N, C-alpha and C positions, 0 to 999 in steps of 0.2 A: 503495500499500499504505499509507505514514505516511498519505494523509488518512482513508481506513479506520481506522484504529488511531487516530485520534485522536478520531473519529463513535464508536466502540465505546466508549471511554474515558468518553465523555461521561456527566454521572449520568442517573441518567432514570429517575423517578418513575412507578410501576405502579399504588398505590392509598395514599389517606390514608381514617385511620378514626380518631373520626367523618368526616363527610359537613360539618359544624355546628358549632360552637363561637363561647365569646362569650371577654372578655378573661379572660386568668388558665386557659384550659382548654388541656387536652393533644391534642396530635395526633401520632399515630401513622402514620410516611410508611413506606412498605416500594417499594423499586425496586431498584437496581444503578447499581454507582459511585461512589458517594458518599465514597470517602477516595479516589478514584482518582489525586487529582492535591494531597491534603493533607488537612490536617481537613478536613473538610466546616463549612458555613452555612446558614442557613437564612433567606432574607424570606420575611413574609409581609408586601405591600401594601404590598414595598420596607422597609416596617420590621422589622429584626433583631430573629429568634424564640430565647429560649433555650432553648440544645439542653440537654437535659434524660439524655437517651443516646443513642450513637452508633457506629452499625456501618456497616461497607459498603455493608450491601444494607436496612437499618434503621434507623429515626428516630426521636426522643420530642422533639416542641419544644413548649413553651409559647408562646398564643398571646399579644404585648405589648400593652400597652393600649392603645396609638395606632394601633395594626392598625385600617384603615378599609375594604380592600378584601383576597380572601379566592385571590388571585394568591400562588401557595408558589410557592418558586424554592429549590432547592439548586444548595449554589456548594461547587466544590472545586478549592481556587486559581483558574486563568482560566477552568474551566470552569462551564457551571453546565448545569441540566440547561429544558426547555419549563418552560413555567408551568404551575398545577394549579389549577383554583379549588376554594375552597372557599367554602361560607356563613357569614360573620364574623357575629358581631352588630356592630349599632352602637346608645351609650347613647345615647336618649333623655331618661335624668331620672335626677338622681340627690337627694343626703339623704333618699333617704323610709326607712321600718322596713313592709317589707310581709312579713308574717307567711304568707302564704299567697296564692291566686291574685291578677293584679289582672285587672278587670270591664271590657270591651272593649262599646264601644254599637254601631248599626248602623249609625254616622257614621264609626265607626274611633276616636273620643276613647277613651282607654287612661284607666283611676280607680286609682290603687291607695292605701297609704293609713301613715301614720306610725305604728304600732304602738303603742310605744314600753313599757318593763318596766309588769310590771302598777301598775296604781295611778297609773301618769305619765301629765300631760292634757299633752297638745302642745299647742301653737297651734296649729296646724292637723291635722283629724285625717283628711282626704281628699285627695285631690290631681285636679284633672283634667289630663292632658295631654291637645291638642288636637292631630291631623292633619298638625298642621307644630311639630310636640315643641314647645312652650309649653306651661312648667308654673303650673298657676294653682290657689292655693288653691278647695274645692271646700266641704269640711264642718268646722266648727270645733268644740270642745266637746265631743266625743265619744272619752271615752274608752275608750284599748284597743280601738277598730276592729279586726275579725280579721278574719270571710271576707265576702266582694262578690255580687255576682250582680245581675242585670240578670230584672226578670219585660217577658208578651209585651207589657205598656202599656207599656212604655218605662222603669219606675221601678226604681230602684237600692236595693238593703236591704244590711243592715251586720250584722253582730254581731260583739254585743259580749261578749269574754269576762269581765268585768271584775263585772259585774251580772248577766247573763245574760237581754240583752234584744236584740229584731233588733227596727233601726230600716228604714223606709220615708222616701224620700227622694225628691225630687221633685226634676225636670231643672233648675233652679232652686237645687237645694240647701238646700231645708226639711225638717225632719226630723221625723217623726212617730213614734212608739211606736207596734209593728204588733204585736205577741207579747214578753212579755217572765214572768219563771221557770222560764227555758231552760237555768238551771245553767254551765259552764263554754262556752260556747256558741264555737263553731267554725267551721266548716266547712258551708258553704250550698249549696244548689242547689234548682232547678226541674223539673218532672215538664212532659208536655205539656201538663196536664189544668191547670196552673198554682199546683197545690200547694208548698210548699214544705218542705226536707226540711233537716234542722238535726245536729250532731253534739254532742251536750254531751259531751266529752274525756273524763268518765268512766264513760264505757262503752252512753251511748242516744243511738240514729238518731230525733230524733224528726219526723215526719208534722204538718204544718201546712195545713191546708185555705184555700180562698180566705175562708172564712168564720170564718176563726180558731179555728177549732177544733182541740184541740193530741191526739196520737195516741203512744205508743211505738210505733215501725215498728222497728225494731229492738236487739238488743244484742251488742256487742263488749264485746273487751279495753279494758280503758281505754288511751289514748294520754300519754305522759308532754308532748306539744306539744302538737297540735288534730289530729281528724277534716278529712281535705279529702275532698270531696264531686264527682261528677261520672255525670250522667244519661247513659246509653248512647243510641242511633237506636231499641235495642229494649225500651227502656224498662224498663231495669233501672240501681240506682247501685251506683257504683262508688265503692269508699270506703277512704282507707290512715288509716292512722294509728300514726306512728312511738312504739314500745316500746323497752325497754334494750335489744332480743336487734336484732344488725347483721347478722339474715336474717328480714325481716318480708315479711309479705302486700299483695296488691292484693285484697278481698275484692269480691264482688259478691250483689247484695242483689236475691230477689227481687220484683214486686209484691205479693206476697205475702209478703212479710219475713222469707222465707228464705238465713239466709246460706252463700254458699260462697266457700270460696279460690279465685283463680283463676291467681295466682303465689303462689310463695314465692321470697325470697332477694333483697330486694331493703335496701339498708342506708339506715336513714329516706326513706323515703316520702313524700312531702310532697304540696304541690299535681296534680294529673292534669286535663287536657282529651283531646277526641275529635275526631278529624279528621274529614273530611266521606269519609271512607272507613273509617270504623270505625276503624283503629288510635288506643289508647289511649298516651296521653304521657306521665310520669309523671316530675318531681320524683325522682333519688335516684342510690342510685349502685348499681351494677352492678358483681362480681369488683374491688369495690376502687376502681371509679372514675365518681369526681362528675359529673352531667349533666344527661339528662333521654332514660329507658329509653322505649323504643317497644315497645309487645306488641299482637300481634293477637289480638283477640279473638273472630275470627268461625270456630276451629273448637280443638281440642283442644291443641293446639303453639301457645303464644305466643310462639315465636322472639325472645325479648328480647335486642334490641341497645341499644348508646350510641348513640340518633339525635346530641346534642348534647351537648362538653367544658365543663363553666363550674363552678369554686368557689361555693358557699354559695346557689345555686338554693332560691327556699322553693316557687316557685313558677309558673304559664306561664297564656299564653288566645291565643286567633286571634283577627287581627285579618282586616277586608277587603284582598283583594290578594295574599295566600297567603302572610299573614307569619305569624310567632310573637313575640309579645310575653314575654321571657321577665325576670320578676322574682325578684333577687338581696336577700339581706338589707339593701340600700341603694341597688339603683338600678334600673331595669329596662332589657331593650334589644329594637333592631328585629332581626330576622335573617327574612330570603328561605329559609324554610325549603325551600320548593317542596313542599309537600304542600298539599292542598287544603282550604281555612279550613271552618268548620263553630263555628258562632258561638252561638245558640241550643241547646236539647233538640229 
């Protein structure tokens, strides 16, 4: 009888939500007997995790900076739960300043910016982080690089919100002007035909053909920060652009330039990307919880849910190996997210 009682009083984890996080993100743990032998404690990958809320069947913890493993254990006195595995991001670069999605090439190299304050010229504008997570300068002397995207020929494009220029960059880092006069040029994305789309945060989405002809594709409400763009597999352009509202929208623009609202209710939505199954992931907050929100785009119900928890996230991208690259305001993380990657439109 004593042995059965001992087993019954052991803390038990029944669910962890969300299933992924980076340092500083908050995880909600549901279960039982968390306070069976005193005040509970939680470790994530053997690192103590700060407790935000504690009850016998519910805990909220913050992911510690040193956590590199997602094995979560709840301790109560001498008793402890079985481990529960979550996906915890590993930092692969720091001392950056991205303001939008990173870009990933077909070999898995990651490119990110040091954007800086408006008018600030940083010594290095774009960094290349190789597959061994070594960060190297890639482009210098580019003022305020903002959006990044690859075309199907492997050339990198970077928008510049300072002077409204989009630059074309070779694999060796040589830079040339692709188009100019794009206003406050922010997010960029390519469609399947190789046309480039660019958001001028004052309210215009431009379409730039392969021959560099420029068209006004759609008009949206001006953004206080930047437009962020991503194409779905069916050729629709999805756009976010945070405003002064805390209840912002994700927009879908048809190939004919018609603007539709897919979902309204995100706080400060920024970078976005699709996985191979057509799910959309948006950096933003949902019901006050910050991280990356997953939206389903195949039907009338987007079923929003917080997919990954973390602070100061501005963008994301998918890499080979079903990994998600998460960009915060100063660093990049690699998260084994368990989703099928989709790299190019």
